[in-house]
N, C-alpha and C positions, 0 to 999 in steps of 0.2 A: 652373764650373757656370753662372754668370750669363751668360757669353758664349754657351754652348750654348743656354740658354733663349731668349736674344734671337734667335739664328740660327733656332731652331725656330719662334719666333713670326713671323719675317719670311718664312717659306716660304709658298707657295701652299697653300690648304687641302687640295688633293688630295695634294701632296707631304707635307704633315703627316700625312695619313692613312696613307700608306705608311711614313713614318718612325716614327710611333708604333706602327703594327702590327708593323713590323720589330723595334722595341725590345722589344715584348712577346714576339714569337716568339724573339728572341735570348735573352731572360731564361729562357724556358721551355726553350729548347734547351740553354742553359748547364747548367741543372739536369739535364736529360735526358742530355746528353753526359757529365756528371760521373758519373752512375750507370753509363752505358755504359763509361766508362773504368775504373771500379772493377770492373765485370764482366769486362772484358778482363784486368785485373790478376789477378783471381781465377782465370780460366781459364789464364792463362800460369803462375801459381804452381802450380796443380794439375797441368797437363798439359804445359807447355812446347811445343816443336815436336815433336809425336808423332803416332802413328797415330790417336789419338782426335780430335785437332784436325783432321787430314786428313779423317776421316769426317764430322765435324761441319760443317766448312767446305764440303765437297763437297755434302752432303745439304741443308744450309740454302740454298745458292745455287741449286741446281737445283729444290728443292721450292718455293722462293719465286718462281721465275721466272714462272710463268703468273699466279698471283694478283697479284703486284706489277705485272706488265705490264698486266693489266686495270685495276687501280686507277689506275695512272699515266695510261693512255689516257683512261679515263672521267672522271677528276677534272678533266682539262684542259678537257673540253667540258661537264662537269656543273656546275662552279661558275658559269660565266656563265649557264647555263640556269636554275640555282636563283636567281641574283640577279634575273633577269627574272621568274621564276615567283612569287616571294614578293611582287613588286610588284602582282600581279594578284589575282584572286578567291581568297579564303582556302579555299573548299571545293575548288576545282580544284587548288590547291596541295597540300592535304592528300591528295587522291586520287592526285596524282602521286607524293608521298612514299610512300604505301602501296604503289603498284605498283612503285616503285623498290626498296623493301625486299623485297618478295616475290621479284622477279627476282634480287636480290642473294643472298639466302639460298639460292635454288634453284641458282644458278650456283656458289656456294661449295661446296655439297654435292656437285655433279657433279665439281668439280675435286678435292676430297678423295678421292672414290672412284677417280678416274682416277689419282691419284698412287699409291695403294696397289697397284692392279692393274698399272700400267705400270712400277713401279720395277725389277723384275728385268730388263726390257728396257733401261731407262735405264743400269743398271750394266753391262750387256753392251756397250752402245754408247759411252757417255761415260766410264764408269769402268773401262775395260779396262786402264788403266795403274796402277790401284790394287792394292794387295796384297790377298790373300784376307781377311786380318784386317780391313782397312779396309772391304772390301765387306760383310762380315758385320755390322760395326757400323752401316753405312749402312742395311742392311735393317731393323735394329732402330729406328734413329732415325726412319725414315719413318713408323712407326706413330704417332709423336707429331707430326711435322711435317705430316702430311696434314690432321688436324683444324685445325691452326694455319692452314692455307691458307684454310679456310672463315672463320675469325675475321678473317684479313687482309682479305678482300673486304668483309666486313661493316663492319669498322673504316674502310675506305676511304670507304664511303658516308657514314658518320657524320661523318668528317673533312670531306668536301665540304660537308655541310650546315652545319657550324660555320663553315667558312671563308667560305661565302657570306654569313654574318652578320658577317664580319670578327671572329670570335671564334677565338682561337688556342690554347685550352686543350688541344686535341688534340695539339699539339706536345709539351706536358709529358707527356701520357699515352703518347706513343711510347716512353717510358723504362720502362713497366711490364714488358714482357717481359724487358728487361735486368736489372731489379731482381729479378724472380723467379728468373732464372738465377743471379744473384749469390748469392741466399739458398740455393738448392739446392746450388750448388757448394761453398759454404763449410760448409754443414751436413752434407753427405754424408760418410760415413766413407771412409778410404783404400781404394782398390781398387774403388770403385763404378763405374768405367768411364764409359760414355756416359749412364747413367741420370739423373744430375743435370741434364745438358744437355737430355735429352728432356723430363723433367717440368717443368723450369723454363720451357722454351719453350712447351709446350702450355698450361700454366696461366697463364703471363704473357699470351699472346695472348687467351685466353678472358676474363680479367679486364679487359683493355684494351677489348675489343669491347663487353662488357655496359655498362661504365662510360660509354664514349663515346657509345653509343647513347642512353643516358638523358639525357646532356647535350644531344645534338642534338635530341631530341624537346622538351626544355624550351626550347631556343632558337627552334624553329619555332612552338611554341605553337598548333598547329592539330590538330584531330582526325585521326588516321591509322588507317586500317583496311587490314590487309595483304590484298592481292588480286593474284592472278597474271593480270593482264590488261594491256592497253595502250590504255586508253580515254582517258586524259588527253591534252589537246591538245598538251602540251609534247613528247610523243614524236615528233611529225612532224619537227621540226628536229633533235632530239637523236640519233635513231637513225642517220641518215645521217652526221652529223658524227662520232659515236663510231666508226662503221665505218671511216671514212677515217683517223681518228687511231689506231685500233687497228693498222692496217697498219704505220704508222711505229713505233709503240711496240713491236710484235712484233719488228721488225727490230732496234731498239735493245736489246731485252731479251735478244737472243742474245749481247750483249757479255759479260755475266757468265758464262754457260755456256761460251762460247768460251775465256775466260780460264782457267776451271777445267779444261777439256779440255786446253788448251795446257800448263798447269802440270803436269797429271797425266803428260804425256809427257816432262817434263824430269827426272823422278826423284823419289825418295822425299822427302816433306815439302816439296816445292815449293809445294803447295797451302796448307800451313800458313803458310809464309813470306809468300806473296802475301796470305793472309787477314789476317795481323796488320797488314801495311802498308796494305791496303785499308781496314781498320777505323779506323786512325789517320787516314787521309785523310778518311774519312766524318765524323770528329769536326770536322776543320777546315772541310770543305765545309758541314756543317750549321750551324756557328756563323757562317760568312761569307756564303754565298750563299743558303742555304735561308731564312734569316730574311727577307731582302728579297723573294725570289721568292714565298714563301707570302703575304706581306702585299700584294704588288703586284697579283696577278690579280683579286681582287674589286674593288679600286679602279679598275683599268684597265677592267674590264668595266662598271662603273658609269659611268665617263666616256664609254665608247663608247655605252652605252645612252642617254646624253644627247645624242648626235650630235656630240660634239667630238673627232673622230678626230685632228686635227692636234695638239691639246693632249696627248692620250694618247701620241702618238709622241714629242713633245718631252720629256715626262716620262720615258719609257722610255729614250731615248737618253742623257739626263743621268745617270740612275741606272746605266746600263750602263757609262759611262765611269768613274764613281766606283768601281764594283765591279771593273773591269779594273785600275785602279790599286791598289786594296787587295789584289787577288790577286797582283800583282807584288811588293808588299812582303812578302806571306806567303811567297812562294817564297824570297826572299833570307834572311829570318829562319829559315824552316824548313830550308833546305839546311844552314845552319850548326848549328842546334840539333837536327837529326834524331837523331844518336847519343845525345845527352843525353835527349831526349824518350822514345826507345824504352827506354833503360836505366831511366829513372825509372818508367815505367809497367809494364814487363814483367820486368826482370832480377832475378828472385828465384825461389827454389824450382827447378823443373825448367827454367826459362828461363835459359840461360847467357850469358856475355859473347860467345861466338861467335855465338849466336843474335841478339844485339843488333846485331852488325856486319852480319849478313846482312839483317835486316829494315830497318835504317837505310839501307842502300844502295838497296834496292828503293823505300823511301819517298821518297828524294831524287828519283828519276826520276819518281815519281808526282806530286810537287809541281808539276812543270812544267805540269800541266793546270789549276792553280788560277786563273790570270788569265782564261783563256778560259772555264772553267766559270762563274766568278763573273760575267763579262760577258755570257755568252749566256743565262743563266737569266732575266734580266729581259726580254730580247728575246723569249724563248719566251712569256712571259706576255703581251707586247704582241700577238704574232701570234695567240695563243689568244683574247684579248679581241676580236680582229677577225674571228674565225672563219676564219682562213686555214689550215685544217687540211690541205688538199691539199699546200701547200708544206711544211708541217711534216713530213708523212709522207714526202715526197720527200727532204728533208734527212736524216731518220732512216735511210732505206734507204741513202743515200750514206754516212752515218757507219758503218753496219754493214759495208759493203763495204770501206771504208778500214781499219777496225779489223781485219777478218779478214785482209786482205792484209798489213798491217803486223805482225800477230802472226806470220804465216808467215815473214816476212822477218827480223824482229828477234829473236824468241825463240830460234831456234837459235844465233844469234850472241852474244846478250847474256844469255840465261837469263831469269830472272824479271824482271830490270830491263827487258828488251826488251818484255815485256808491258805494263809501266807506261808506257814511252815511246810505245808504239803508242796507248795511250789519250790521252796528251797531244797527239799529232799529230791524232787524231780530233777533239778538242775545239777545237783551233786552227782547223781547216778549218770546223768547224760554226759557230764564232763569225763567221768571215768571211762565210759564206753568210747567216746571220741578219741581219748588219749590212747587207748589200746589200739584202735584202728590206725591212728596216725603212726604209731610206732611199728605197726606191722606192714607198712607200705613197702612194696618191692621196689628197689632203686631203678630197675629197668622198666618201670611203668611208662607206657607210651601215651602221649597226649590224645585225649578223646577215647581212651579205652578204660572201661570200668573194671576195677578189681573186685571180685566177688568174695574174697576172703583174705 
């Protein structure tokens, strides 16, 4: 402990900000992921690999697609904008926040209505490989997941406000939906079907959004009046950047639905198998990469706003190399421990030893993405802090094309394992592209100016 304390004290102040922020995020993530793991254990115990989990996984992935895409795209450009905005006039900052909130709530309501009315068509197109029973359950689940989409968009705005202040309590609150699902699944009587999943999801997202909004307003500490306008001066640079970033984020957002569609064509319960493995991967990714990535963006944006672009690049490259090495270690350990890990979390009740073998094999192929995902996430934050959104969008489109092509080639030959391998190849090529761009940054880059090449 004394050695770690000395090493931390010897770091540059900006490195310390990232390290301390990452430690806080990792602590909150550890708690949140533990709740998520208990939720997955409860779902596996109650439902196993079954039609209910197929319906839940399919509906959750596709219903979350648009709101999560918007939150992902806007957060990347919004956090640097909020960092700059809160340094300026308090009244203008409050007006900007009020206008952001109005547009967020309006957009979330439109998405919720769109999901309800478009879902029969979604089932016809993307869910044609699902059984009639699974499709019926999906029609019921969307009634709860549609309002959850509104809460997701609202939560995304509050999270961006908190992260702009380098406050990471939102990471802990990400576990609230999982906690509510856990409670409902355990409390529901046998034979309750999808209803515990429905009510746990919608109530969990609602509680998270209200709670996080209150914390964000307390952090900003400026008067905020909700108004559906765009009069704040911050919109001039934000709107164009968000539009560019949304193109790339939309392309990347199709990865989840493509995986669900591909799995649906492979046979019964392939979606459930893929879902269990993907959620285990998300636990590892969250604890490993997300902690540093979430802590890095506001710090790098602050360094860029001071005009020290070369220092920001050096910081990001060092952190990226460290994360790449940690990801490689995680692959070696995870490949060996995958069957034990799956068995520990899931093998009880309706989840059998045969299910453990199937999920562990898929998980192993998914682990190959970890070094590249860990390494690229910090470089993404670097380019975002530099406003290089055009390049980020281009890489995202390329990632989608690679993923779609690899799914078509590998899934018919390898099954669900091929879907995971395609994701790993996508992140490997993404890391290479981001590394080249990071190394090509011109030291004289001015804050707020995008480098086109």
